[in-house]
C-alpha positions as CSV (number, residue, x, y, z in Angstrom):
1,M,41.8,31.2,-27.6
2,A,41.7,29.9,-24.2
3,K,40.5,31.3,-21.2
4,R,42.5,33.6,-18.1
5,A,41.9,32.9,-14.7
6,L,43.3,34.4,-12.0
7,I,43.4,33.1,-8.3
8,T,44.3,35.0,-5.4
9,G,45.0,31.9,-1.9
10,I,46.3,29.1,-4.9
11,T,48.7,27.6,-2.4
12,G,45.4,27.3,-0.3
13,Q,43.5,24.1,-0.3
14,D,40.5,25.6,-2.2
15,G,43.1,27.2,-4.6
16,S,44.8,23.6,-5.1
17,Y,41.6,23.0,-6.4
18,L,40.3,25.0,-8.5
19,A,43.9,25.7,-10.0
20,E,43.5,22.1,-11.1
21,H,39.7,22.1,-12.5
22,L,40.3,24.9,-14.3
23,L,43.5,23.7,-15.8
24,D,41.5,20.4,-16.7
25,L,39.1,23.1,-18.2
26,G,41.5,24.0,-20.7
27,Y,41.8,27.7,-18.9
28,Q,45.3,29.8,-18.7
29,V,46.0,29.9,-14.9
30,W,48.1,32.6,-12.6
31,G,47.9,32.8,-9.4
32,V,48.7,35.2,-7.0
33,L,51.7,34.6,-4.6
34,R,52.0,36.9,-1.3
35,R,55.9,37.6,-0.5
36,D,56.1,34.7,1.8
37,S,54.7,32.6,-0.3
38,D,57.0,29.2,-2.6
39,P,54.8,27.2,-5.2
40,A,57.1,24.7,-5.4
41,T,56.6,23.7,-1.1
42,S,52.8,24.3,-1.5
43,R,49.5,22.5,-2.3
44,I,50.4,23.2,-5.9
45,A,54.1,21.6,-6.1
46,H,52.3,19.2,-8.4
47,L,50.8,21.7,-10.9
48,V,53.6,24.8,-10.7
49,D,54.6,23.8,-14.3
50,D,51.4,24.5,-15.8
51,L,50.7,27.7,-13.6
52,S,52.0,31.4,-14.0
53,F,52.5,33.5,-11.1
54,T,51.8,37.2,-9.8
55,R,52.8,38.8,-6.8
56,A,50.3,41.3,-4.9
57,E,50.0,42.2,-1.2
58,F,46.2,42.3,0.4
59,D,47.2,46.2,2.2
60,D,49.1,47.1,-1.5
61,S,46.2,48.8,-4.1
62,A,48.8,48.9,-6.4
63,S,50.5,45.2,-6.2
64,L,46.9,43.9,-6.7
65,V,46.2,46.3,-10.3
66,A,49.7,45.2,-11.6
67,A,48.7,41.6,-10.4
68,V,45.3,42.4,-12.6
69,E,47.4,43.7,-15.2
70,R,49.9,41.3,-15.6
71,A,47.6,38.6,-15.7
72,R,45.0,40.2,-17.7
73,P,42.3,37.2,-16.9
74,D,38.5,37.1,-17.5
75,E,37.4,35.0,-14.5
76,I,39.1,36.4,-10.4
77,Y,38.7,33.8,-7.8
78,N,39.1,36.2,-5.0
79,L,40.0,32.8,-2.2
80,A,42.8,33.9,0.1
81,G,43.2,35.0,3.8
82,T,42.9,33.5,6.9
83,S,40.2,30.6,7.1
84,Y,41.0,29.2,10.4
85,V,38.1,30.6,12.6
86,P,39.5,30.2,16.0
87,T,42.8,32.3,16.1
88,T,40.6,34.9,14.7
89,W,40.4,35.4,17.9
90,Q,44.1,36.6,18.5
91,H,44.4,37.9,14.8
92,A,40.9,40.1,14.4
93,E,42.7,43.5,13.0
94,L,44.6,41.0,10.7
95,T,41.7,39.5,9.7
96,T,39.7,42.0,9.1
97,E,42.2,43.7,6.7
98,V,42.6,40.4,4.9
99,N,39.4,38.9,4.9
100,G,37.1,42.6,4.5
101,M,39.2,45.3,3.0
102,G,41.2,42.7,1.3
103,V,38.6,42.1,-1.0
104,L,37.8,45.9,-1.3
105,R,41.6,46.3,-2.6
106,V,40.6,43.5,-4.7
107,L,37.5,44.6,-6.7
108,E,39.4,48.7,-6.9
109,A,41.5,46.7,-8.7
110,I,39.2,45.5,-11.0
111,R,37.4,48.8,-11.7
112,V,40.7,50.5,-12.2
113,V,41.4,47.7,-14.7
114,C,38.0,47.9,-16.7
115,G,37.6,51.4,-16.4
116,L,34.4,51.3,-14.4
117,D,32.4,54.2,-12.6
118,E,29.3,54.6,-11.3
119,S,28.4,55.4,-15.2
120,A,29.1,52.5,-16.5
121,A,27.1,49.4,-18.2
122,G,28.0,46.3,-18.4
123,S,30.8,44.4,-16.1
124,G,33.6,45.4,-17.6
125,D,36.3,41.9,-19.1
126,I,36.1,40.4,-16.0
127,R,33.5,38.3,-14.1
128,F,35.0,37.9,-9.6
129,Y,34.4,35.6,-7.5
130,Q,34.0,36.0,-3.6
131,A,35.0,33.2,-1.3
132,S,32.5,34.5,1.4
133,S,31.6,31.6,4.1
134,S,28.8,29.8,6.2
135,E,30.3,32.0,9.0
136,M,28.5,34.9,8.0
137,F,25.2,33.3,9.3
138,G,26.6,32.6,13.3
139,K,23.9,32.4,15.4
140,V,21.5,31.3,12.6
141,A,17.9,33.3,12.2
142,E,16.5,29.9,10.9
143,T,17.7,26.6,9.8
144,P,18.5,25.1,6.9
145,Q,19.7,28.5,5.2
146,H,20.4,30.2,2.1
147,E,20.8,32.9,0.5
148,T,18.3,35.5,1.9
149,T,19.0,34.3,5.7
150,I,20.1,36.8,7.7
151,F,23.8,37.3,9.1
152,H,25.0,37.4,12.6
153,P,28.5,36.6,12.4
154,R,30.8,34.8,15.9
155,S,33.8,35.7,15.1
156,P,36.2,38.0,13.8
157,Y,36.2,36.2,10.5
158,G,32.8,35.6,10.1
159,V,32.5,39.4,10.5
160,A,34.9,40.5,8.3
161,K,33.9,37.9,5.8
162,T,30.5,39.8,6.2
163,Y,31.1,42.8,5.2
164,G,33.6,40.7,1.9
165,H,29.9,39.9,0.6
166,Y,28.6,43.3,1.3
167,I,30.8,45.0,-0.6
168,T,30.7,42.4,-3.6
169,R,27.2,42.9,-4.1
170,N,27.5,46.9,-3.9
171,Y,30.1,46.5,-6.0
172,R,27.8,44.5,-8.6
173,E,25.2,46.8,-8.4
174,S,26.9,50.1,-8.2
175,F,29.1,49.5,-11.1
176,G,27.2,47.1,-13.3
177,M,30.0,44.9,-12.4
178,Y,29.9,40.6,-12.6
179,A,31.0,40.2,-8.9
180,V,29.5,37.5,-7.3
181,S,29.9,35.2,-3.8
182,G,29.7,31.6,-3.2
183,I,28.4,31.1,0.5
184,L,30.5,28.1,1.3
185,F,29.7,25.9,4.3
186,N,32.9,24.3,5.7
187,H,34.6,21.6,3.0
188,E,37.4,19.3,3.6
189,S,39.8,17.1,2.1
190,P,43.2,15.1,2.4
191,R,44.8,18.8,1.8
192,R,42.6,20.9,4.7
193,G,45.5,22.4,7.3
194,T,45.9,20.6,10.1
195,G,44.5,23.1,12.3
196,F,40.8,22.8,11.4
197,V,38.8,20.0,13.3
198,T,38.3,17.7,10.3
199,R,42.2,18.1,9.4
200,K,43.1,17.5,13.5
201,I,41.0,14.2,13.9
202,T,42.1,12.8,11.0
203,L,46.0,12.8,11.2
204,A,45.3,12.3,14.9
205,A,43.7,8.8,14.7
206,A,46.8,7.8,12.2
207,N,49.3,9.1,14.6
208,I,47.5,6.9,17.6
209,K,47.0,3.6,15.4
210,L,51.0,4.2,14.8
211,G,51.8,5.2,18.7
212,H,52.8,8.5,17.7
213,Q,50.5,10.5,20.3
214,D,48.1,8.4,22.6
215,E,45.2,11.4,23.3
216,L,43.4,14.5,21.5
217,H,41.7,17.1,23.1
218,L,39.3,18.8,21.5
219,G,36.7,21.1,22.7
220,N,32.7,20.9,22.3
221,L,31.6,17.0,20.3
222,D,27.9,18.5,20.1
223,A,29.1,21.2,17.0
224,Q,27.7,20.4,14.1
225,R,28.3,21.4,10.4
226,D,27.6,21.0,6.7
227,W,30.7,19.5,5.7
228,G,31.5,18.8,2.3
229,Y,34.4,17.7,0.3
230,A,36.6,20.5,-1.5
231,G,36.9,19.7,-4.7
232,D,32.9,18.8,-5.3
233,Y,33.2,22.8,-3.9
234,V,35.2,24.4,-6.6
235,K,33.5,23.2,-9.4
236,A,30.6,25.6,-7.9
237,M,32.9,28.5,-7.8
238,H,33.2,28.0,-11.8
239,L,29.5,27.3,-12.5
240,M,28.7,30.7,-10.8
241,L,31.0,32.7,-13.1
242,Q,29.7,31.2,-16.6
243,Q,25.9,32.4,-15.9
244,P,24.3,34.9,-17.7
245,I,23.4,36.8,-14.5
246,P,26.1,37.8,-11.3
247,T,24.4,36.1,-8.1
248,D,24.9,34.4,-4.9
249,Y,25.0,31.1,-4.6
250,V,24.8,29.0,-1.1
251,I,27.1,25.8,-1.6
252,G,26.1,23.2,0.3
253,T,25.2,19.4,2.0
254,G,22.6,19.9,3.6
255,T,23.1,18.0,5.6
256,M,24.6,18.0,9.6
257,H,27.5,15.9,11.2
258,S,29.4,16.7,14.6
259,V,32.2,16.8,15.9
260,Q,31.6,12.8,18.1
261,E,30.6,11.6,14.8
262,T,34.1,12.7,12.8
263,A,36.0,11.4,15.5
264,R,34.3,8.0,15.1
265,I,34.4,7.7,11.1
266,A,38.0,8.9,12.0
267,F,39.1,6.5,14.2
268,E,36.9,3.6,12.2
269,A,38.7,3.8,9.3
270,V,42.5,2.8,11.4
271,D,40.2,0.1,13.4
272,L,40.2,2.5,16.7
273,D,37.2,3.3,19.1
274,W,37.6,7.3,19.6
275,R,36.6,7.2,23.3
276,D,39.6,5.3,24.0
277,H,41.4,8.3,23.1
278,V,39.5,11.6,22.3
279,V,39.2,14.0,25.7
280,V,36.8,17.0,26.4
281,D,39.5,20.3,26.6
282,P,37.2,23.8,27.9
283,D,40.1,25.6,27.1
284,L,38.8,24.7,22.8
285,I,35.8,25.9,23.3
286,R,35.1,29.2,21.1
287,P,34.1,32.2,23.0
288,A,31.1,32.3,20.9
289,E,30.4,29.2,19.7
290,V,28.1,28.4,16.1
291,E,26.1,25.4,17.4
292,T,24.9,24.2,13.6
293,L,25.0,25.5,10.5
294,C,23.4,23.9,7.6
295,A,23.3,24.7,4.3
296,N,19.7,24.5,1.6
297,P,21.4,23.9,-1.9
298,T,18.5,24.7,-3.1
299,K,19.3,27.5,-5.9
300,A,22.4,25.9,-7.0
301,H,21.3,22.5,-7.9
302,T,18.6,24.2,-9.8
303,E,20.2,27.4,-11.7
304,L,23.6,25.7,-11.3
305,G,23.3,22.2,-11.8
306,W,25.5,21.6,-8.8
307,K,25.9,18.7,-6.6
308,P,28.3,16.9,-4.2
309,T,29.6,13.6,-5.7
310,L,31.8,12.6,-2.3
311,S,28.8,11.9,1.1
312,F,30.6,12.5,4.8
313,E,31.5,9.3,5.9
314,E,33.3,9.1,2.0
315,L,35.0,12.2,2.9
316,I,36.3,11.9,6.6
317,Q,37.4,7.9,5.9
318,T,39.6,9.7,2.9
319,M,41.2,11.8,4.9
320,A,41.8,9.4,7.6
321,E,43.4,7.0,5.3
322,S,45.6,9.6,3.4
323,D,47.2,10.8,6.6
324,L,48.0,7.1,7.6
325,R,49.3,6.3,4.0
326,R,51.3,9.6,4.7
327,L,52.4,9.1,7.7
328,T,53.9,5.0,7.2
329,A,55.8,6.1,4.3
330,G,57.6,8.7,6.9
C-alpha cells in the first residue's frame, strides 16, 4: 500500500518540488490549502490531477486536526509559513503566529490524532518534518554552522523559526513523537518568489536584457549566503523521515557566495555586465544584517547519504535563463 504524505505549504517553492519528488516515489500526496490558496494557478498547477487537498488555517487548531484525520498521512511535512525575511519586520506578529505557533498547532494535531501523551511509548503513526532555517543562527557564533551551533536569530522570522525548532524537539522528547527539523540553508530555483534576492536578480537581468527596465536596486552586496538548489533539498527532507532514529540535520552546500557574485553570474548568463545596471540602495539593508551563513552538512552526508547535485553557478545560470525564456515567450 502506498505511503501517504501531507504537505503544508504545498503551493510554495519547496512544496512543489517535494510533491513532485514524493509522487515519483509512489506516494499518495495531500496538500493543505489555506482559504485563499488556488492550486490551479500556483507552482503545482501541473500536478493538481495527481494530488489530493484539504483546507486548514494555522490559527485554527480544529481545522488542522480535521486535516490530519482526513488525510491519514504516514508523514507530514510542515513547509508553510511566511518566508521572506525582510518583510517580517513589518509583519512581526503574523510571522510569529504562523512560523511559531503554527508549528505548535500542527504538532498538537498529530498528538491528538495519534492519542499521544507523556506516558505514551513510541511515535504513533505519523512522522513529522519541520522546516527550520539557517536564519536561526543569525549572528553566528562559529563558521561553518552545524547541528549544535548556538542560535542567535536577528529577525522576527529567525526568532519564530527558532521557536518552531525547539517545540518540535520538545514534542519528540516529551511524547516520543517521530519529529525532526531540517535546518535548511538558502535554497533557490526558477520557482523562487520574486521578492527573494536571487530571483530578484535573475528576473531583473532578464528584464534589462529585453529592455523592460534599466536598473536593479540591491542592498548589501557583500552579504554572503550558502545557496543551493531547492530540488536537491526536498530530497533531504524525505530522507530525514526514513531514518530509524529521529534527529535534526543541517542541509547546505558548505560554500558561501555574495550577493555581488550572484549578480555577476546572472547578468553574464544574459550577456550583460552587472556593474552597468546594479545600484546600491541603503533602504534595502536590513535593520540587523546577517552577514555570513555557511553550513557544515557533514552529518547529512554521512547519515543520509545526501549531497547537492547542482553547483551555485549552474543554479543562478539556470534561473536567469529560465526567466529570460519565460519573458521572451510572453
